[in-house]
Backbone as XML, in Angstrom:
<?xml version="1.0"?>
<chain id="A" units="angstrom">
  <residue number="1" name="MET">
    <atom name="N" x="45.260" y="-54.149" z="14.072"/>
    <atom name="CA" x="45.746" y="-53.465" z="13.035"/>
    <atom name="C" x="45.657" y="-52.014" z="13.468"/>
  </residue>
  <residue number="2" name="LEU">
    <atom name="N" x="46.673" y="-51.567" z="12.598"/>
    <atom name="CA" x="47.071" y="-50.145" z="12.654"/>
    <atom name="C" x="46.104" y="-49.707" z="11.785"/>
  </residue>
  <residue number="3" name="ALA">
    <atom name="N" x="45.252" y="-48.393" z="12.079"/>
    <atom name="CA" x="44.194" y="-48.037" z="11.688"/>
    <atom name="C" x="44.775" y="-45.995" z="11.517"/>
  </residue>
  <residue number="4" name="ALA">
    <atom name="N" x="43.923" y="-45.020" z="11.271"/>
    <atom name="CA" x="44.017" y="-44.330" z="11.318"/>
    <atom name="C" x="42.370" y="-43.623" z="10.713"/>
  </residue>
  <residue number="5" name="ARG">
    <atom name="N" x="41.944" y="-42.156" z="12.116"/>
    <atom name="CA" x="40.750" y="-41.756" z="11.054"/>
    <atom name="C" x="40.598" y="-40.444" z="11.788"/>
  </residue>
  <residue number="6" name="ARG">
    <atom name="N" x="39.911" y="-39.777" z="10.949"/>
    <atom name="CA" x="39.494" y="-37.797" z="11.716"/>
    <atom name="C" x="37.952" y="-37.930" z="11.858"/>
  </residue>
  <residue number="7" name="TYR">
    <atom name="N" x="37.792" y="-37.795" z="12.634"/>
    <atom name="CA" x="36.963" y="-37.277" z="13.695"/>
    <atom name="C" x="36.087" y="-35.841" z="12.906"/>
  </residue>
  <residue number="8" name="LEU">
    <atom name="N" x="35.148" y="-35.587" z="13.607"/>
    <atom name="CA" x="34.131" y="-34.197" z="13.225"/>
    <atom name="C" x="33.660" y="-33.928" z="14.177"/>
  </residue>
  <residue number="9" name="ILE">
    <atom name="N" x="33.460" y="-33.258" z="14.712"/>
    <atom name="CA" x="32.726" y="-33.658" z="16.062"/>
    <atom name="C" x="31.422" y="-32.011" z="16.218"/>
  </residue>
  <residue number="10" name="SER">
    <atom name="N" x="30.505" y="-32.356" z="16.377"/>
    <atom name="CA" x="29.520" y="-31.231" z="15.993"/>
    <atom name="C" x="29.032" y="-30.842" z="17.407"/>
  </residue>
  <residue number="11" name="GLY">
    <atom name="N" x="28.342" y="-29.528" z="17.825"/>
    <atom name="CA" x="27.267" y="-29.418" z="19.530"/>
    <atom name="C" x="27.933" y="-28.577" z="19.863"/>
  </residue>
  <residue number="12" name="LEU">
    <atom name="N" x="27.610" y="-28.423" z="20.791"/>
    <atom name="CA" x="28.106" y="-27.662" z="22.035"/>
    <atom name="C" x="29.681" y="-28.723" z="22.287"/>
  </residue>
  <residue number="13" name="VAL">
    <atom name="N" x="30.971" y="-28.065" z="21.694"/>
    <atom name="CA" x="31.895" y="-29.132" z="21.627"/>
    <atom name="C" x="33.099" y="-28.087" z="22.647"/>
  </residue>
  <residue number="14" name="GLN">
    <atom name="N" x="32.921" y="-26.393" z="21.832"/>
    <atom name="CA" x="33.948" y="-25.564" z="22.260"/>
    <atom name="C" x="33.955" y="-25.132" z="23.695"/>
  </residue>
  <residue number="15" name="ASN">
    <atom name="N" x="34.988" y="-24.878" z="24.308"/>
    <atom name="CA" x="34.396" y="-23.983" z="25.372"/>
    <atom name="C" x="33.533" y="-24.414" z="26.785"/>
  </residue>
  <residue number="16" name="VAL">
    <atom name="N" x="34.612" y="-26.208" z="26.831"/>
    <atom name="CA" x="32.794" y="-26.663" z="27.867"/>
    <atom name="C" x="34.753" y="-27.731" z="28.344"/>
  </residue>
  <residue number="17" name="GLY">
    <atom name="N" x="35.448" y="-27.589" z="27.925"/>
    <atom name="CA" x="36.903" y="-28.779" z="28.183"/>
    <atom name="C" x="36.960" y="-29.774" z="27.161"/>
  </residue>
  <residue number="18" name="TYR">
    <atom name="N" x="35.988" y="-30.136" z="26.226"/>
    <atom name="CA" x="36.234" y="-30.872" z="24.729"/>
    <atom name="C" x="37.679" y="-31.381" z="24.559"/>
  </residue>
  <residue number="19" name="ARG">
    <atom name="N" x="38.741" y="-30.892" z="24.112"/>
    <atom name="CA" x="39.296" y="-30.813" z="23.694"/>
    <atom name="C" x="40.328" y="-31.608" z="24.659"/>
  </residue>
  <residue number="20" name="PHE">
    <atom name="N" x="40.097" y="-31.630" z="25.746"/>
    <atom name="CA" x="40.848" y="-31.706" z="27.336"/>
    <atom name="C" x="40.368" y="-33.410" z="27.154"/>
  </residue>
  <residue number="21" name="PHE">
    <atom name="N" x="39.236" y="-33.439" z="27.559"/>
    <atom name="CA" x="38.649" y="-34.890" z="27.815"/>
    <atom name="C" x="38.716" y="-35.665" z="26.594"/>
  </residue>
  <residue number="22" name="THR">
    <atom name="N" x="39.706" y="-35.096" z="24.861"/>
    <atom name="CA" x="39.900" y="-36.341" z="24.307"/>
    <atom name="C" x="41.297" y="-37.011" z="24.134"/>
  </residue>
  <residue number="23" name="LYS">
    <atom name="N" x="41.750" y="-35.412" z="25.100"/>
    <atom name="CA" x="43.159" y="-35.926" z="25.114"/>
    <atom name="C" x="43.315" y="-36.968" z="25.444"/>
  </residue>
  <residue number="24" name="GLN">
    <atom name="N" x="42.686" y="-36.771" z="26.876"/>
    <atom name="CA" x="42.793" y="-38.290" z="27.953"/>
    <atom name="C" x="41.879" y="-39.251" z="27.571"/>
  </residue>
  <residue number="25" name="ALA">
    <atom name="N" x="40.619" y="-38.814" z="26.663"/>
    <atom name="CA" x="40.818" y="-40.264" z="25.931"/>
    <atom name="C" x="41.262" y="-41.160" z="25.139"/>
  </residue>
  <residue number="26" name="ALA">
    <atom name="N" x="42.134" y="-40.408" z="24.753"/>
    <atom name="CA" x="42.974" y="-40.973" z="23.315"/>
    <atom name="C" x="44.711" y="-41.367" z="24.834"/>
  </residue>
  <residue number="27" name="MET">
    <atom name="N" x="44.676" y="-41.016" z="25.266"/>
    <atom name="CA" x="46.133" y="-41.365" z="25.362"/>
    <atom name="C" x="45.821" y="-42.667" z="26.708"/>
  </residue>
  <residue number="28" name="ALA">
    <atom name="N" x="44.116" y="-42.808" z="27.236"/>
    <atom name="CA" x="43.581" y="-44.022" z="27.889"/>
    <atom name="C" x="43.839" y="-45.349" z="26.533"/>
  </residue>
  <residue number="29" name="GLU">
    <atom name="N" x="43.513" y="-44.997" z="25.814"/>
    <atom name="CA" x="43.623" y="-45.984" z="24.876"/>
    <atom name="C" x="45.075" y="-46.431" z="24.228"/>
  </residue>
  <residue number="30" name="GLY">
    <atom name="N" x="46.126" y="-45.542" z="24.173"/>
    <atom name="CA" x="47.437" y="-45.431" z="23.809"/>
    <atom name="C" x="47.728" y="-44.738" z="22.202"/>
  </residue>
  <residue number="31" name="LEU">
    <atom name="N" x="47.152" y="-44.184" z="21.904"/>
    <atom name="CA" x="46.577" y="-43.194" z="20.773"/>
    <atom name="C" x="47.915" y="-42.459" z="20.264"/>
  </residue>
  <residue number="32" name="THR">
    <atom name="N" x="47.939" y="-42.103" z="19.155"/>
    <atom name="CA" x="48.226" y="-41.058" z="18.724"/>
    <atom name="C" x="48.015" y="-40.209" z="17.709"/>
  </residue>
  <residue number="33" name="GLY">
    <atom name="N" x="48.198" y="-38.513" z="17.750"/>
    <atom name="CA" x="47.455" y="-37.608" z="17.203"/>
    <atom name="C" x="47.276" y="-36.531" z="17.410"/>
  </residue>
  <residue number="34" name="PHE">
    <atom name="N" x="46.251" y="-35.620" z="17.099"/>
    <atom name="CA" x="46.129" y="-34.148" z="18.461"/>
    <atom name="C" x="44.370" y="-34.237" z="17.874"/>
  </residue>
  <residue number="35" name="VAL">
    <atom name="N" x="43.889" y="-33.072" z="18.607"/>
    <atom name="CA" x="42.312" y="-32.517" z="18.672"/>
    <atom name="C" x="43.161" y="-30.800" z="18.968"/>
  </residue>
  <residue number="36" name="ARG">
    <atom name="N" x="41.972" y="-30.029" z="17.633"/>
    <atom name="CA" x="41.979" y="-28.805" z="18.088"/>
    <atom name="C" x="40.708" y="-28.024" z="17.189"/>
  </residue>
  <residue number="37" name="ASN">
    <atom name="N" x="40.009" y="-26.669" z="17.947"/>
    <atom name="CA" x="38.647" y="-26.612" z="17.706"/>
    <atom name="C" x="39.196" y="-25.696" z="16.026"/>
  </residue>
  <residue number="38" name="LEU">
    <atom name="N" x="38.121" y="-26.277" z="15.192"/>
    <atom name="CA" x="37.865" y="-26.252" z="13.892"/>
    <atom name="C" x="36.750" y="-24.499" z="14.282"/>
  </residue>
  <residue number="39" name="ARG">
    <atom name="N" x="37.628" y="-22.974" z="13.522"/>
    <atom name="CA" x="36.393" y="-22.186" z="13.113"/>
    <atom name="C" x="35.301" y="-21.685" z="13.349"/>
  </residue>
  <residue number="40" name="ASP">
    <atom name="N" x="34.541" y="-23.080" z="12.572"/>
    <atom name="CA" x="33.372" y="-23.058" z="12.280"/>
    <atom name="C" x="32.271" y="-23.458" z="14.181"/>
  </residue>
  <residue number="41" name="GLY">
    <atom name="N" x="33.219" y="-23.378" z="15.212"/>
    <atom name="CA" x="32.619" y="-24.706" z="16.116"/>
    <atom name="C" x="32.579" y="-25.516" z="16.259"/>
  </residue>
  <residue number="42" name="ARG">
    <atom name="N" x="32.926" y="-26.282" z="15.316"/>
    <atom name="CA" x="33.478" y="-28.216" z="15.515"/>
    <atom name="C" x="34.777" y="-28.171" z="16.163"/>
  </residue>
  <residue number="43" name="VAL">
    <atom name="N" x="34.693" y="-29.548" z="16.961"/>
    <atom name="CA" x="36.237" y="-29.534" z="16.669"/>
    <atom name="C" x="36.849" y="-31.187" z="15.781"/>
  </residue>
  <residue number="44" name="GLU">
    <atom name="N" x="37.480" y="-30.860" z="16.070"/>
    <atom name="CA" x="38.166" y="-32.377" z="14.646"/>
    <atom name="C" x="39.571" y="-32.362" z="15.673"/>
  </residue>
  <residue number="45" name="ALA">
    <atom name="N" x="39.261" y="-34.194" z="15.529"/>
    <atom name="CA" x="40.819" y="-35.511" z="15.873"/>
    <atom name="C" x="40.995" y="-35.633" z="14.919"/>
  </residue>
  <residue number="46" name="LEU">
    <atom name="N" x="42.079" y="-36.423" z="14.868"/>
    <atom name="CA" x="43.288" y="-36.699" z="13.673"/>
    <atom name="C" x="43.752" y="-38.066" z="15.108"/>
  </residue>
  <residue number="47" name="ALA">
    <atom name="N" x="42.389" y="-39.141" z="15.080"/>
    <atom name="CA" x="43.730" y="-40.254" z="16.009"/>
    <atom name="C" x="43.863" y="-41.588" z="15.360"/>
  </residue>
  <residue number="48" name="GLN">
    <atom name="N" x="45.406" y="-42.163" z="15.943"/>
    <atom name="CA" x="45.715" y="-43.404" z="14.287"/>
    <atom name="C" x="46.775" y="-44.130" z="16.077"/>
  </residue>
  <residue number="49" name="GLY">
    <atom name="N" x="46.044" y="-45.553" z="16.104"/>
    <atom name="CA" x="46.428" y="-46.293" z="16.423"/>
    <atom name="C" x="45.891" y="-47.682" z="16.203"/>
  </residue>
  <residue number="50" name="GLU">
    <atom name="N" x="45.418" y="-48.534" z="17.213"/>
    <atom name="CA" x="44.822" y="-50.268" z="17.143"/>
    <atom name="C" x="43.683" y="-49.708" z="16.702"/>
  </residue>
  <residue number="51" name="THR">
    <atom name="N" x="42.995" y="-50.141" z="15.528"/>
    <atom name="CA" x="41.542" y="-50.388" z="15.704"/>
    <atom name="C" x="40.483" y="-50.827" z="16.425"/>
  </residue>
  <residue number="52" name="GLU">
    <atom name="N" x="40.743" y="-52.249" z="17.565"/>
    <atom name="CA" x="39.501" y="-51.408" z="18.383"/>
    <atom name="C" x="40.055" y="-50.820" z="19.720"/>
  </residue>
  <residue number="53" name="LYS">
    <atom name="N" x="41.500" y="-50.044" z="20.068"/>
    <atom name="CA" x="40.857" y="-48.600" z="20.294"/>
    <atom name="C" x="40.587" y="-47.579" z="20.067"/>
  </residue>
  <residue number="54" name="LEU">
    <atom name="N" x="40.073" y="-47.485" z="18.353"/>
    <atom name="CA" x="40.144" y="-45.879" z="17.859"/>
    <atom name="C" x="38.763" y="-46.332" z="18.481"/>
  </residue>
  <residue number="55" name="ASP">
    <atom name="N" x="37.718" y="-47.678" z="18.028"/>
    <atom name="CA" x="36.333" y="-47.854" z="18.074"/>
    <atom name="C" x="36.058" y="-47.621" z="19.401"/>
  </residue>
  <residue number="56" name="ARG">
    <atom name="N" x="36.179" y="-47.580" z="20.890"/>
    <atom name="CA" x="36.734" y="-47.404" z="21.782"/>
    <atom name="C" x="36.415" y="-45.792" z="21.878"/>
  </residue>
  <residue number="57" name="PHE">
    <atom name="N" x="37.523" y="-44.974" z="21.314"/>
    <atom name="CA" x="37.987" y="-43.991" z="21.714"/>
    <atom name="C" x="36.384" y="-42.958" z="21.004"/>
  </residue>
  <residue number="58" name="GLU">
    <atom name="N" x="36.442" y="-43.463" z="19.684"/>
    <atom name="CA" x="35.169" y="-43.196" z="19.183"/>
    <atom name="C" x="34.263" y="-42.893" z="20.743"/>
  </residue>
  <residue number="59" name="ARG">
    <atom name="N" x="33.725" y="-44.276" z="21.047"/>
    <atom name="CA" x="32.729" y="-44.130" z="21.584"/>
    <atom name="C" x="32.676" y="-42.931" z="22.408"/>
  </residue>
  <residue number="60" name="ALA">
    <atom name="N" x="34.127" y="-42.250" z="22.752"/>
    <atom name="CA" x="33.596" y="-41.850" z="24.230"/>
    <atom name="C" x="33.964" y="-40.547" z="23.396"/>
  </residue>
  <residue number="61" name="LEU">
    <atom name="N" x="34.106" y="-39.979" z="22.516"/>
    <atom name="CA" x="33.950" y="-38.934" z="21.241"/>
    <atom name="C" x="32.160" y="-37.969" z="21.773"/>
  </residue>
  <residue number="62" name="TYR">
    <atom name="N" x="31.418" y="-39.681" z="21.088"/>
    <atom name="CA" x="29.981" y="-39.639" z="21.743"/>
    <atom name="C" x="28.834" y="-39.128" z="22.510"/>
  </residue>
  <residue number="63" name="LEU">
    <atom name="N" x="30.782" y="-39.250" z="23.946"/>
    <atom name="CA" x="29.946" y="-38.949" z="25.723"/>
    <atom name="C" x="30.097" y="-37.126" z="25.251"/>
  </residue>
  <residue number="64" name="GLY">
    <atom name="N" x="31.678" y="-37.735" z="25.182"/>
    <atom name="CA" x="32.116" y="-35.375" z="25.950"/>
    <atom name="C" x="32.762" y="-35.195" z="27.424"/>
  </residue>
  <residue number="65" name="PRO">
    <atom name="N" x="33.230" y="-34.455" z="27.489"/>
    <atom name="CA" x="32.528" y="-33.678" z="29.344"/>
    <atom name="C" x="31.299" y="-33.551" z="29.708"/>
  </residue>
  <residue number="66" name="ALA">
    <atom name="N" x="31.066" y="-33.371" z="30.723"/>
    <atom name="CA" x="29.674" y="-33.076" z="31.161"/>
    <atom name="C" x="29.023" y="-31.999" z="30.784"/>
  </residue>
  <residue number="67" name="GLY">
    <atom name="N" x="29.703" y="-30.430" z="30.544"/>
    <atom name="CA" x="28.802" y="-29.549" z="29.840"/>
    <atom name="C" x="29.006" y="-29.599" z="28.411"/>
  </residue>
  <residue number="68" name="ALA">
    <atom name="N" x="29.240" y="-31.056" z="27.452"/>
    <atom name="CA" x="29.245" y="-30.705" z="25.944"/>
    <atom name="C" x="28.546" y="-31.214" z="25.704"/>
  </residue>
  <residue number="69" name="ARG">
    <atom name="N" x="27.450" y="-30.874" z="24.731"/>
    <atom name="CA" x="25.914" y="-31.839" z="24.467"/>
    <atom name="C" x="26.323" y="-32.148" z="22.619"/>
  </residue>
  <residue number="70" name="VAL">
    <atom name="N" x="26.890" y="-32.705" z="22.805"/>
    <atom name="CA" x="27.508" y="-33.554" z="20.677"/>
    <atom name="C" x="26.448" y="-34.141" z="20.229"/>
  </residue>
  <residue number="71" name="MET">
    <atom name="N" x="26.299" y="-33.074" z="19.157"/>
    <atom name="CA" x="25.354" y="-33.877" z="18.281"/>
    <atom name="C" x="25.572" y="-34.476" z="16.982"/>
  </residue>
  <residue number="72" name="GLU">
    <atom name="N" x="26.947" y="-34.815" z="16.704"/>
    <atom name="CA" x="27.371" y="-35.314" z="16.077"/>
    <atom name="C" x="29.163" y="-35.700" z="15.438"/>
  </residue>
  <residue number="73" name="VAL">
    <atom name="N" x="29.214" y="-36.814" z="14.845"/>
    <atom name="CA" x="30.782" y="-37.144" z="14.961"/>
    <atom name="C" x="31.013" y="-38.381" z="14.247"/>
  </residue>
  <residue number="74" name="GLY">
    <atom name="N" x="31.030" y="-37.256" z="12.596"/>
    <atom name="CA" x="31.579" y="-37.627" z="11.929"/>
    <atom name="C" x="33.275" y="-39.150" z="11.202"/>
  </residue>
  <residue number="75" name="VAL">
    <atom name="N" x="33.114" y="-39.975" z="11.128"/>
    <atom name="CA" x="34.153" y="-40.492" z="11.090"/>
    <atom name="C" x="34.975" y="-40.513" z="9.482"/>
  </residue>
  <residue number="76" name="GLU">
    <atom name="N" x="36.108" y="-39.794" z="9.413"/>
    <atom name="CA" x="36.985" y="-40.716" z="7.560"/>
    <atom name="C" x="38.004" y="-41.456" z="8.445"/>
  </residue>
  <residue number="77" name="ASP">
    <atom name="N" x="37.776" y="-42.635" z="7.230"/>
    <atom name="CA" x="38.791" y="-43.306" z="7.674"/>
    <atom name="C" x="39.989" y="-42.727" z="6.831"/>
  </residue>
  <residue number="78" name="LEU">
    <atom name="N" x="41.336" y="-42.848" z="7.453"/>
    <atom name="CA" x="43.157" y="-42.003" z="6.823"/>
    <atom name="C" x="43.803" y="-43.880" z="6.687"/>
  </residue>
  <residue number="79" name="ALA">
    <atom name="N" x="44.933" y="-43.396" z="5.899"/>
    <atom name="CA" x="46.374" y="-43.825" z="5.730"/>
    <atom name="C" x="46.761" y="-43.866" z="6.818"/>
  </residue>
  <residue number="80" name="PRO">
    <atom name="N" x="47.122" y="-45.535" z="7.711"/>
    <atom name="CA" x="48.352" y="-44.833" z="8.711"/>
    <atom name="C" x="49.660" y="-44.331" z="7.884"/>
  </residue>
  <residue number="81" name="LYS">
    <atom name="N" x="50.133" y="-42.876" z="9.339"/>
    <atom name="CA" x="51.470" y="-43.069" z="8.743"/>
    <atom name="C" x="52.099" y="-42.447" z="9.934"/>
  </residue>
  <residue number="82" name="GLU">
    <atom name="N" x="53.521" y="-42.448" z="9.555"/>
    <atom name="CA" x="54.635" y="-42.574" z="10.330"/>
    <atom name="C" x="54.228" y="-41.208" z="11.172"/>
  </residue>
  <residue number="83" name="SER">
    <atom name="N" x="54.275" y="-41.811" z="12.870"/>
    <atom name="CA" x="53.156" y="-40.394" z="14.109"/>
    <atom name="C" x="54.420" y="-40.150" z="15.302"/>
  </residue>
  <residue number="84" name="GLY">
    <atom name="N" x="53.620" y="-39.407" z="15.648"/>
    <atom name="CA" x="54.441" y="-38.853" z="16.994"/>
    <atom name="C" x="54.472" y="-39.766" z="18.253"/>
  </residue>
  <residue number="85" name="SER">
    <atom name="N" x="54.958" y="-39.754" z="18.738"/>
    <atom name="CA" x="54.350" y="-41.005" z="20.851"/>
    <atom name="C" x="53.602" y="-40.224" z="20.908"/>
  </residue>
  <residue number="86" name="CYS">
    <atom name="N" x="53.128" y="-39.281" z="20.938"/>
    <atom name="CA" x="51.538" y="-38.744" z="21.775"/>
    <atom name="C" x="50.369" y="-38.084" z="21.450"/>
  </residue>
  <residue number="87" name="PHE">
    <atom name="N" x="49.445" y="-38.164" z="21.947"/>
    <atom name="CA" x="48.154" y="-37.568" z="21.847"/>
    <atom name="C" x="48.331" y="-35.461" z="22.104"/>
  </residue>
  <residue number="88" name="ASP">
    <atom name="N" x="48.485" y="-34.866" z="21.013"/>
    <atom name="CA" x="48.715" y="-33.143" z="21.894"/>
    <atom name="C" x="47.355" y="-32.682" z="21.288"/>
  </residue>
  <residue number="89" name="ILE">
    <atom name="N" x="46.764" y="-31.167" z="22.428"/>
    <atom name="CA" x="46.293" y="-30.393" z="22.094"/>
    <atom name="C" x="46.498" y="-29.442" z="20.677"/>
  </residue>
  <residue number="90" name="ASP">
    <atom name="N" x="45.924" y="-29.423" z="19.462"/>
    <atom name="CA" x="46.281" y="-27.781" z="18.760"/>
    <atom name="C" x="45.770" y="-26.770" z="19.234"/>
  </residue>
  <residue number="91" name="ILE">
    <atom name="N" x="46.283" y="-25.453" z="19.610"/>
    <atom name="CA" x="45.488" y="-24.487" z="19.957"/>
    <atom name="C" x="45.239" y="-23.740" z="18.872"/>
  </residue>
  <residue number="92" name="THR">
    <atom name="N" x="45.720" y="-24.055" z="18.075"/>
    <atom name="CA" x="45.847" y="-22.885" z="16.773"/>
    <atom name="C" x="44.083" y="-23.205" z="16.414"/>
  </residue>
  <residue number="93" name="TYR">
    <atom name="N" x="43.593" y="-22.936" z="15.407"/>
    <atom name="CA" x="42.312" y="-23.078" z="14.742"/>
    <atom name="C" x="42.369" y="-23.438" z="13.824"/>
  </residue>
  <residue number="94" name="GLY">
    <atom name="N" x="42.097" y="-24.681" z="13.328"/>
    <atom name="CA" x="42.209" y="-25.274" z="12.022"/>
    <atom name="C" x="40.678" y="-23.609" z="10.847"/>
  </residue>
</chain>
């Protein structure tokens, strides 16, 4: 079943390769969406795909890359939409 979720990740998640890690995890699952840094120090990710793939992606977000220290992953279910065909790193701050 197609689903979409927004994730807000807090902890030591900026300047440690977290966005690149997130993109790799999303691509491994075939998800579409984006990841970006937020001005408040968190990272935001929006992902869309099959529910089981989103579940695996979410577990990866709790791990992060070696230098990250994930404190919390907030999850919000969204309505799936037409989306692009890839998962991007948004270099602008949200």
